[in-house]
C-alpha positions as CSV (number, residue, x, y, z in Angstrom):
1,M,86.8,41.5,109.0
2,K,89.0,40.9,112.0
3,T,89.6,44.1,113.9
4,L,93.0,45.1,115.3
5,Y,91.7,44.7,118.8
6,S,90.5,41.1,118.2
7,K,93.9,40.3,116.6
8,F,95.6,41.7,119.7
9,V,93.4,39.6,122.0
10,I,93.9,36.4,120.1
11,T,97.7,37.0,119.8
12,T,97.9,37.7,123.6
13,M,96.0,34.5,124.4
14,L,98.2,32.5,122.0
15,I,101.3,33.9,123.6
16,M,100.1,33.1,127.1
17,I,99.1,29.5,126.1
18,G,102.3,29.0,124.2
19,S,104.3,30.4,127.1
20,L,102.5,28.0,129.5
21,C,103.3,25.0,127.3
22,I,106.9,26.0,126.8
23,G,107.3,26.6,130.5
24,F,105.8,23.2,131.3
25,L,108.0,21.5,128.8
26,M,111.1,23.2,130.2
27,T,110.1,22.3,133.8
28,N,109.4,18.7,132.8
29,T,112.8,18.5,131.1
30,Y,114.6,20.0,134.1
31,Y,112.9,17.5,136.4
32,H,113.9,14.5,134.3
33,Q,117.5,15.8,133.7
34,V,118.3,17.3,137.1
35,T,115.8,16.8,139.9
36,K,114.6,13.3,139.3
37,E,117.7,11.5,140.5
38,K,118.0,13.7,143.5
39,N,114.4,13.2,144.5
40,D,114.9,9.4,144.1
41,A,117.9,9.5,146.4
42,K,116.1,11.6,149.0
43,N,113.1,9.3,149.1
44,V,115.4,6.2,149.3
45,A,117.0,7.6,152.4
46,I,113.6,8.3,153.9
47,A,112.4,4.8,153.1
48,Q,115.6,3.3,154.4
49,D,115.2,5.2,157.7
50,I,111.6,3.9,158.1
51,A,112.8,0.3,157.5
52,D,115.7,0.6,159.9
53,Y,113.4,2.1,162.6
54,I,110.9,-0.8,162.1
55,E,113.7,-3.4,162.5
56,S,115.2,-1.7,165.5
57,A,112.0,-1.0,167.4
58,K,110.8,-3.5,169.8
59,E,107.2,-4.4,170.3
60,M,106.1,-2.1,167.5
61,D,102.5,-2.1,166.2
62,L,103.4,-2.1,162.5
63,D,100.0,-1.3,161.2
64,N,99.6,1.6,163.6
65,Y,103.0,3.0,162.7
66,L,102.4,2.7,158.9
67,T,98.9,4.2,159.4
68,T,100.5,7.2,161.1
69,L,103.0,7.6,158.3
70,G,100.2,7.6,155.8
71,D,98.3,10.2,157.8
72,I,101.3,12.6,157.8
73,G,101.8,12.5,154.0
74,Y,102.9,9.2,152.6
75,Q,101.4,6.6,150.3
76,I,102.6,3.2,151.5
77,Y,102.3,-0.3,150.1
78,V,103.6,-3.2,152.2
79,T,103.7,-6.8,151.0
80,T,105.1,-10.2,152.0
81,G,104.5,-11.5,148.5
82,E,101.2,-13.0,149.6
83,E,99.7,-10.4,151.9
84,H,99.2,-6.9,150.6
85,R,98.3,-3.8,152.6
86,F,98.0,-0.1,151.7
87,F,98.3,2.9,154.0
88,G,97.8,6.7,153.4
89,G,96.7,8.2,150.2
90,E,95.1,6.0,147.4
91,Y,97.2,5.2,144.4
92,R,95.7,6.0,141.0
93,D,97.4,2.9,139.4
94,K,98.2,0.0,141.7
95,K,99.9,-2.1,139.1
96,L,103.3,-3.4,140.1
97,P,105.1,-6.3,138.5
98,T,105.7,-9.3,140.8
99,D,109.3,-9.5,139.7
100,I,109.9,-6.1,141.2
101,I,108.3,-7.2,144.5
102,Q,110.4,-10.3,144.5
103,Q,113.6,-8.2,144.0
104,V,112.8,-6.1,147.0
105,L,111.9,-9.1,149.1
106,D,115.3,-10.5,148.1
107,G,117.0,-7.5,149.6
108,E,117.4,-5.1,146.7
109,V,116.3,-1.4,146.6
110,Y,113.8,-0.5,144.0
111,H,114.4,3.0,142.4
112,G,111.0,3.5,140.8
113,M,111.2,7.3,140.9
114,R,114.6,7.3,139.2
115,D,113.6,4.8,136.5
116,F,110.1,6.1,135.9
117,P,109.6,6.6,132.1
118,K,110.1,10.0,130.7
119,E,107.0,11.5,129.3
120,T,106.8,14.8,127.3
121,F,103.5,16.1,128.8
122,M,103.7,14.5,132.3
123,T,106.1,15.3,135.0
124,G,107.1,12.1,136.7
125,F,107.1,13.8,140.1
126,F,103.3,14.0,140.0
127,A,102.6,10.5,138.6
128,N,100.4,8.8,141.2
129,E,101.3,5.3,140.3
130,L,102.6,2.4,142.4
131,I,105.4,1.9,140.0
132,N,106.6,5.4,140.7
133,T,107.8,4.6,144.3
134,I,110.8,3.7,146.3
135,G,111.0,0.1,147.4
136,V,113.1,-1.2,150.3
137,P,113.2,-4.5,152.3
138,F,112.7,-4.9,156.0
139,T,112.2,-7.7,158.5
140,Y,109.4,-7.7,161.0
141,H,108.8,-10.5,163.5
142,N,111.2,-12.7,161.5
143,E,109.2,-12.2,158.3
144,Q,110.5,-10.5,155.2
145,Y,108.6,-7.5,153.9
146,A,108.8,-5.2,150.9
147,L,108.0,-1.5,151.6
148,F,107.0,0.8,148.7
149,I,106.6,4.4,149.5
150,R,106.2,7.9,147.9
151,P,105.0,11.3,149.2
152,D,101.3,11.9,149.0
153,I,100.6,14.4,146.2
154,R,97.8,16.0,148.3
155,F,100.3,17.0,151.0
156,L,102.9,18.3,148.5
157,F,100.8,21.5,148.2
158,S,101.1,23.3,151.5
159,E,99.5,26.7,152.3
160,A,102.6,28.4,150.8
161,H,102.2,26.5,147.6
162,T,98.5,27.4,147.5
163,L,99.3,31.1,148.1
164,L,102.0,30.9,145.4
165,G,99.6,29.2,142.9
166,G,96.9,31.8,143.7
167,L,99.5,34.6,143.2
168,I,100.5,33.2,139.8
169,L,96.9,32.7,138.7
170,G,96.0,36.2,139.9
171,M,99.0,37.7,138.1
172,A,98.0,35.9,134.9
173,V,94.4,37.1,135.1
174,M,95.3,40.7,136.0
175,S,98.0,40.8,133.3
176,L,95.5,39.6,130.7
177,L,92.9,42.2,131.8
178,A,95.5,44.9,131.8
179,M,96.7,44.0,128.3
180,L,93.1,44.0,127.0
181,L,92.5,47.4,128.6
182,F,95.8,48.7,127.2
183,A,95.0,47.4,123.8
184,K,91.6,49.1,123.9
185,A,93.2,52.4,124.9
186,L,95.9,51.9,122.2
187,I,93.5,51.2,119.4
188,R,90.9,53.9,120.3
189,P,92.9,56.7,118.7
190,I,93.5,54.5,115.7
191,T,89.7,54.1,115.4
192,K,89.3,57.8,115.6
193,L,91.9,58.2,112.9
194,T,90.1,55.8,110.7
195,E,86.8,57.6,111.1
196,A,88.5,60.9,110.5
197,T,90.0,59.5,107.3
198,H,86.5,58.5,106.1
199,Q,85.4,62.1,106.8
200,L,88.3,63.3,104.6
201,A,87.3,60.9,101.9
202,H,84.0,62.7,101.8
203,E,85.8,66.1,101.5
204,K,85.0,67.1,105.1
205,F,88.3,68.9,105.6
206,D,87.4,70.5,108.9
207,T,87.9,67.2,110.7
208,L,90.6,67.4,113.4
209,L,91.8,64.8,115.8
210,E,91.8,65.6,119.5
211,I,94.5,63.1,120.7
212,D,96.9,64.4,123.3
213,R,99.6,61.9,123.4
214,A,103.4,62.1,123.3
215,D,104.0,58.7,121.7
216,E,104.1,57.7,118.0
217,I,100.3,57.7,117.8
218,G,100.3,61.3,119.1
219,Q,102.8,62.2,116.4
220,L,100.6,60.5,113.8
221,A,97.6,62.5,115.0
222,D,99.6,65.7,114.8
223,S,100.7,64.9,111.3
224,F,97.1,64.0,110.4
225,N,95.9,67.4,111.7
226,V,98.7,69.2,109.7
227,M,97.7,67.2,106.6
228,T,94.0,68.1,107.2
229,E,94.8,71.8,107.5
230,K,96.8,71.6,104.3
231,L,94.0,69.9,102.5
232,Q,91.6,72.4,103.9
233,E,93.8,75.2,102.6
234,N,94.2,73.5,99.2
235,D,90.5,73.1,99.0
236,R,89.9,76.7,99.7
237,M,92.6,77.7,97.2
238,R,91.1,75.3,94.6
239,K,87.6,76.8,95.0
240,Q,89.1,80.3,94.9
241,F,91.1,79.3,91.8
242,I,88.0,78.0,90.0
243,S,86.1,81.1,91.0
244,N,89.0,83.3,89.6
245,V,89.3,81.3,86.4
246,S,85.6,81.5,85.9
247,H,85.6,85.2,86.4
248,D,88.6,85.8,84.2
249,F,87.1,83.7,81.4
250,Q,83.6,85.0,81.7
251,S,84.5,88.7,81.6
252,P,86.2,88.7,78.2
253,L,83.7,86.3,76.8
254,L,80.8,88.6,77.8
255,N,82.7,91.5,76.3
256,I,83.2,89.6,73.1
257,Q,79.6,88.5,73.0
258,G,78.4,92.1,73.6
259,Y,80.5,93.6,70.9
260,V,79.7,90.9,68.4
261,D,76.0,91.7,69.0
262,L,76.8,95.4,68.3
263,L,78.7,94.5,65.1
264,K,75.5,92.8,63.8
265,N,73.9,96.2,63.6
266,P,73.8,97.0,59.8
267,T,73.6,100.8,60.5
268,L,76.8,100.8,62.6
269,A,79.4,103.4,61.4
270,E,82.8,102.2,60.2
271,P,84.8,103.9,62.9
272,E,82.7,102.3,65.6
273,R,82.9,99.0,63.8
274,Q,86.7,99.2,63.8
275,E,86.7,100.1,67.5
276,Y,84.5,97.2,68.4
277,A,86.6,94.8,66.4
278,T,89.8,96.0,68.1
279,I,88.2,95.4,71.5
280,I,87.2,91.9,70.5
281,E,90.8,91.3,69.3
282,L,92.2,92.4,72.6
283,E,89.8,90.3,74.6
284,T,90.7,87.3,72.4
285,K,94.4,87.8,73.0
286,R,93.7,88.1,76.7
287,L,91.9,84.8,76.7
288,S,94.7,83.2,74.7
289,T,97.3,84.5,77.2
290,L,95.2,83.3,80.1
291,T,94.9,79.8,78.6
292,K,98.6,79.5,77.9
293,Q,99.5,80.6,81.4
294,L,97.1,78.2,83.0
295,L,98.5,75.4,80.9
296,L,102.0,76.5,81.9
297,L,101.0,76.5,85.6
298,T,99.5,73.1,85.3
299,S,102.7,71.8,83.8
300,L,104.8,73.4,86.5
301,D,102.6,71.9,89.2
302,Q,103.3,68.4,88.0
303,S,105.9,67.1,90.4
304,T,107.2,64.7,87.8
305,R,108.2,67.5,85.4
306,M,111.9,67.4,84.7
307,L,113.8,70.6,83.7
308,K,115.4,70.4,80.3
309,R,118.7,71.9,81.3
310,E,121.3,72.8,78.7
311,P,123.9,75.5,78.5
312,Y,122.8,78.6,76.6
313,P,123.8,82.3,76.5
314,L,121.6,83.9,79.0
315,D,122.8,87.4,78.1
316,E,121.6,87.0,74.5
317,Q,118.2,85.8,75.7
318,L,117.8,88.9,77.8
319,K,118.8,91.2,74.9
320,E,116.4,89.4,72.5
321,T,113.6,89.9,75.1
322,V,114.4,93.6,75.1
323,R,114.3,93.8,71.3
324,K,111.0,91.8,71.3
325,Y,109.2,94.4,73.4
326,R,110.8,97.6,72.0
327,W,107.6,98.6,70.4
328,Q,105.8,98.5,73.7
329,L,108.5,100.6,75.3
330,E,108.1,103.2,72.6
331,E,104.3,103.1,72.8
332,A,104.5,103.6,76.6
333,N,107.2,106.3,76.3
334,V,109.5,104.3,78.7
335,Q,113.3,104.4,78.4
336,L,115.3,101.1,79.0
337,S,118.9,100.6,79.8
338,Y,120.8,97.5,80.6
339,Q,124.1,96.2,81.9
340,I,124.5,92.6,80.8
341,E,127.6,90.5,81.1
342,P,128.2,87.6,78.8
343,V,127.0,84.5,80.7
344,I,126.5,80.9,79.8
345,Y,123.8,79.4,82.1
346,N,122.8,75.7,82.4
347,G,119.0,75.9,82.6
348,D,115.7,75.4,80.8
349,A,115.7,78.3,78.3
350,S,112.0,78.0,77.3
351,L,110.8,78.2,80.9
352,L,113.2,81.1,81.8
353,Q,111.9,83.0,78.7
354,N,108.5,83.2,80.5
355,V,110.3,84.8,83.5
356,W,111.9,87.5,81.5
357,D,108.7,88.1,79.5
358,N,106.6,88.5,82.6
359,L,109.1,90.8,84.4
360,L,109.6,93.1,81.4
361,T,105.9,93.4,80.5
362,N,105.1,94.2,84.1
363,A,107.8,96.8,84.3
364,I,106.3,98.4,81.1
365,K,102.7,98.0,82.1
366,Y,103.0,99.5,85.6
367,N,105.4,102.2,84.7
368,V,104.7,106.0,84.2
369,N,104.9,108.1,81.1
370,G,108.5,109.0,80.6
371,G,109.7,106.4,83.2
372,D,112.6,104.1,82.9
373,I,113.6,100.5,83.3
374,H,117.0,99.1,84.1
375,I,118.1,95.5,83.5
376,Q,121.3,94.1,85.0
377,L,122.9,90.6,84.7
378,Q,125.9,89.9,86.9
379,E,127.8,86.7,87.5
380,Q,128.7,86.1,91.1
381,T,130.9,83.3,92.7
382,T,128.1,80.8,93.2
383,F,125.1,82.3,91.5
384,L,123.8,84.6,88.7
385,E,121.9,87.8,89.5
386,V,119.3,89.2,87.2
387,L,117.9,92.6,88.3
388,V,114.8,94.3,86.7
389,K,114.1,97.7,88.1
390,D,111.5,100.2,87.1
391,S,110.3,103.7,88.2
392,G,106.6,102.8,88.0
393,I,103.7,103.2,90.3
394,G,105.0,100.7,92.9
395,M,103.1,98.8,95.5
396,T,102.2,99.0,99.2
397,T,103.5,96.6,101.8
398,E,100.2,94.7,101.9
399,Q,100.2,94.4,98.1
400,L,103.8,93.2,98.0
401,Q,102.9,90.3,100.4
402,K,100.2,89.0,98.1
403,V,102.0,89.6,94.8
404,Y,102.8,85.9,94.2
405,D,99.2,84.7,94.8
406,R,97.5,83.4,91.7
407,F,95.0,85.8,90.1
408,Y,96.0,88.6,92.5
409,R,96.4,92.0,91.0
410,A,97.7,95.0,92.8
411,D,95.5,97.1,90.4
412,E,92.2,96.6,92.2
413,S,90.2,98.4,89.4
414,R,91.4,95.7,87.0
415,T,91.8,98.4,84.3
416,K,95.2,97.0,83.3
417,Q,95.3,94.0,80.9
418,G,96.6,91.1,82.9
419,T,95.8,87.7,84.4
420,G,97.3,87.9,87.8
421,L,99.3,84.7,87.1
422,G,102.6,86.2,85.8
423,L,104.5,86.5,89.1
424,A,103.2,83.2,90.4
425,I,104.7,81.6,87.2
426,V,108.0,83.6,87.7
427,K,108.4,82.4,91.3
428,Q,107.6,78.7,90.5
429,I,110.0,78.6,87.5
430,V,112.9,80.2,89.5
431,E,112.3,77.8,92.4
432,L,112.4,74.9,90.0
433,H,115.9,76.0,89.0
434,G,116.8,76.2,92.7
435,G,116.8,80.0,92.8
436,Q,115.1,82.8,94.7
437,V,113.0,85.8,93.8
438,Q,113.4,89.0,95.9
439,M,111.0,91.9,95.3
440,E,111.1,95.4,96.7
441,S,108.6,98.1,96.0
442,A,107.3,101.5,97.2
443,M,104.3,103.5,96.2
444,N,105.2,106.0,93.4
445,E,108.9,105.0,93.5
446,G,108.9,101.9,91.5
447,T,109.6,98.2,91.9
448,S,112.8,96.1,91.7
449,V,112.9,92.3,91.2
450,C,116.1,90.5,91.9
451,I,116.5,86.9,90.8
452,H,119.3,84.6,92.0
453,L,120.0,81.5,89.9
454,P,122.6,79.0,91.4
455,K,125.4,77.9,89.2
456,L,125.5,74.1,88.6
């Protein structure tokens, strides 16, 4: 598997090589299109000056003069057509057609640099060939000569050129090393992130990244840490949820098992038998309620669940809920009053029924003998308000802060029949409708729950 670092290194090398090739091609094209003709004209002028000087000088030692020119940076070829002599630097390719030599001997100027063939991967300026020269005629001691000359490549690179070349090479090497180090530093936190992800895959949710950066990788690390904390919290809640579910299932099951064993006693009196059967029935109902609420919570937790909204009379639903629990009100000796306006609400009636059931049963369950409950439904400009207020035992501030936690019960003794899921269900259903739940409570003064449902 190719790592991100190796890909970065290979890509960097390819970019540098590609840039070098493209730069060379551009330079070569520029030479052939722009510089080539100017270079030819410049060297023609130099060659012509040399020829004029030879013809004008008296008593000149031609060989010594041409040797001197060769020593100061020129490659020279002189011929009479029969005699051939070279001065200065050595030509790599000494081939030169005889017809070109003859043209120069006849008085024509040879533009070898200008007419040198264009090659894609070879700049003509550096072609060390005899054909890539300037040819001019001159007369020496009444004999016609042809002079072919070009600058010696070895002398084209002065100290400045060497320093410039070294600077470019040094910059290229340092740039490459810097990019490699930068890539290593850039990829190191990604490697840490990968390792941390593997730790999460093995449910090690205490893994946190220590990456202090202000760039996108730092933001990614911060987001990863937030995600890890959320997963850690979810894992804690999951384990607590399983523990609570196990406890709430095990307790009634043990009670049922115990009382079933007692019912097996053939000498058991009928009143005791009826009492034990009633306890078993209550525990069975408790298990049934717990199962239904767990199924409902699971359904509400599904992000893909869609509300089945449809217009229905909310006031009639509340009145029907009151009628359904009238027997419990009478049994608990609790008075109920309501002020309900006729309202048509566009919502999921089956889900909201769970809300009213939970609120009313809680108001009855945690009320006092001779207490009262008041239900109010009002239609505001942008929302509906449902208020359920009781005069029950109330809650402390600490209890009120935890009241929406699953399986939490303000009654620590657990003497009340309940699952601790009701208010969690209420809050989730109301929020699915885009609403809010506000609860106020005080010890021995009662509790009021106000629900706002937005109009659609």
